C-alpha positions as a printed Julia matrix, in Angstrom:
198×3 Matrix{Float64}:
   0.5     8.94    9.0
   0.4    11.39   12.16
   3.39    9.54   13.5
   5.17    9.45   10.37
   4.32   13.7    10.21
   5.6    13.89   13.51
   9.07   12.48   12.81
   9.88   13.94   10.23
   9.71   17.22   12.02
  11.3    15.91   14.64
  14.15   13.32   13.03
  17.21   13.85   15.6
  14.56   13.28   18.59
  12.97   10.49   16.56
  16.9     9.09   15.47
  18.04    8.94   19.08
  14.46    6.98   20.49
  14.75    4.52   18.27
  18.43    3.53   18.56
  17.79    3.68   22.33
  15.87    0.76   21.8
  18.39   -1.0    19.7
  21.41    0.29   18.1
  20.35   -1.23   14.16
  17.01   -0.27   14.62
  17.35    3.26   12.99
  19.11    1.9    10.02
  16.05   -0.06    9.16
  13.38    2.74   10.1
  15.92    5.92    8.85
  14.25    6.12    5.2
  10.37    5.97    6.9
  11.35    8.25    9.68
  11.12    5.47   12.76
   7.52    4.0    11.09
   8.14    0.54    9.79
   5.95    0.86    6.14
   7.87   -1.58    4.74
   7.35   -5.08    4.65
  11.03   -5.7     4.45
  11.62   -2.92    7.52
   9.52   -5.68    9.4
  11.43   -8.59    8.28
  14.99   -7.3     8.92
  14.18   -5.75   12.09
  12.76   -9.53   13.09
  16.48  -10.81   12.06
  18.24   -7.83   13.14
  16.43   -8.08   16.84
  15.3   -10.59   17.42
  17.81  -12.75   15.52
  15.59  -14.89   12.92
  16.98  -15.78    9.47
  15.18  -13.63    6.69
  13.31  -17.24    5.28
  12.43  -17.41    9.48
  11.64  -13.63    9.15
   9.33  -13.68    6.47
   6.97  -16.65    7.65
   6.98  -14.7    11.41
   5.92  -11.19    9.72
   2.76  -12.99    8.62
   2.29  -14.83   12.0
   2.6   -10.76   13.41
  -0.85  -10.48   11.74
  -2.42  -12.72   14.22
  -1.04  -10.25   17.59
  -4.58   -7.91   17.69
  -6.73  -10.15   16.41
  -8.72  -13.48   18.69
  -7.19  -15.92   20.81
  -8.72  -18.76   18.91
  -6.41  -17.68   15.93
  -3.57  -17.73   17.79
  -1.31  -21.38   17.19
   1.61  -22.67   18.85
   3.77  -21.18   16.06
   2.45  -17.96   16.82
   3.47  -18.13   20.3
   6.76  -19.92   19.63
   7.58  -16.85   17.15
   6.88  -14.69   20.2
   9.2   -16.41   22.47
  11.94  -16.68   19.86
  11.9   -12.78   19.2
  11.64  -12.03   23.16
  14.57  -14.2    23.67
  16.24  -12.79   20.95
  16.2    -9.33   21.61
  16.65   -9.6    25.58
  19.91  -11.44   24.28
  20.77   -8.27   22.58
  19.67   -6.24   25.7
  16.68   -4.95   24.81
  14.8    -4.5    27.27
  10.93   -6.07   28.32
   9.25   -3.27   28.23
  10.65   -2.22   24.81
   9.97   -5.62   23.6
   6.78   -5.1    24.0
   5.91   -2.39   22.24
   8.04   -2.84   19.67
   5.88   -6.25   19.29
   2.7    -4.04   19.46
   4.26   -2.2    16.64
   5.34   -4.56   14.4
   1.76   -6.33   15.07
  -0.3    -3.43   14.13
   1.92   -2.23   10.95
   2.42   -6.07    9.87
  -1.6    -6.07    8.82
  -1.27   -3.19    6.06
   2.22   -3.13    5.04
   3.37   -3.98    1.63
   6.97   -4.57   -0.32
   8.91   -1.79   -0.99
   8.72   -2.67   -4.9
   4.85   -2.7    -4.83
   4.87    0.79   -3.52
   7.43    2.58   -5.39
   5.02    1.01   -8.82
   2.25    2.1    -7.68
   3.6     5.56   -6.61
   4.67    6.13  -10.53
   1.63    5.18  -11.89
  -0.35    7.41   -9.71
   1.88    9.72  -10.72
   1.67    8.89  -14.51
  -2.13    8.56  -14.46
  -2.26   11.49  -13.0
  -0.45   13.51  -15.39
  -2.51   11.89  -18.11
  -5.72   12.76  -16.37
  -4.58   16.53  -16.49
  -3.13   16.91  -19.79
  -5.05   14.62  -21.88
  -8.68   14.06  -20.09
 -10.25   13.06  -22.8
  -8.04   10.44  -23.59
  -7.5     9.47  -20.36
 -11.38    8.62  -19.23
 -11.39    7.17  -22.72
  -9.05    4.7   -21.29
 -10.79    4.48  -18.32
 -14.23    3.63  -19.97
 -12.98    0.65  -22.01
 -11.52   -0.76  -19.09
 -14.42   -0.15  -16.35
 -16.64   -2.71  -15.45
 -20.42   -2.06  -16.25
 -21.69   -1.39  -13.24
 -19.01    1.69  -12.8
 -19.0     3.18  -16.29
 -21.97    5.29  -14.7
 -19.6     7.11  -11.83
 -16.79    7.99  -14.39
 -19.06    9.34  -17.12
 -20.27   11.78  -14.69
 -16.66   12.31  -13.62
 -15.83   13.14  -16.82
 -18.94   15.97  -17.96
 -18.43   17.25  -14.68
 -15.37   18.51  -15.93
 -16.47   19.51  -19.24
 -15.99   16.19  -21.2
 -18.77   16.29  -23.93
 -20.1    12.01  -23.88
 -21.81   11.83  -27.52
 -25.03    9.44  -27.56
 -24.91    6.11  -29.03
 -25.23    6.67  -33.07
 -25.66    3.26  -35.29
 -24.06    5.57  -38.15
 -20.77    5.77  -36.3
 -20.27    3.68  -33.71
 -17.25    1.04  -32.83
 -16.71   -1.53  -30.92
 -14.81    0.39  -27.9
 -14.94    4.29  -26.57
 -13.47    6.32  -29.4
 -12.47   10.23  -29.46
 -14.11   12.0   -31.97
 -12.49   14.88  -34.07
 -13.69   17.39  -32.2
 -12.44   15.8   -28.65
 -15.74   14.58  -27.61
 -15.96   10.7   -26.95
 -18.03    8.29  -28.7
 -20.12    5.99  -27.1
 -18.74    1.89  -27.97
 -20.9    -1.21  -28.07
 -18.49   -2.52  -25.24
 -20.89   -0.53  -22.64
 -23.89   -2.83  -23.91
 -23.94   -5.83  -21.59
 -24.22   -9.07  -23.28
 -23.17   -7.11  -27.01
 -19.34   -8.19  -26.79
């Protein structure tokens, strides 16, 4: 995150430094300000700098996770992948120092990077969920209660009460299978919160 913020405020120097390693690197990393965030970026770097095919790059991306792990997990495939990348990068004029730095960066980021499509869908999900939580808090929490495991339910009920959402006590005369919203915008407890009933 710190690197992303720093690079975002120094785009020209980031572009210059990235292109100095390899001319094609900036085209891949420009959308994320020189920081490899997405799996596709790691694969394209392996392809562009190391000479991998896309299929090889996908396999290498998974193997890169071992770079910062203990030696017993590193196998023949791992060493072959490293050598292929180093040889491919050397042929394109990348210095040994830049190759090692790039491999370390790719190894570090490949441990938690994920697909671009997933990041978009998670961001949209978070945005819509937050909008509903702000403008329709009773509906948000009612749905959350109905889709939460029992061991987490008390935590979410506590959060709802903190923003003054009224949770009614169980009323045998007016109870349903699930949590529901009452006419006065309070939430009725459902039978699904009682373990073993539903």
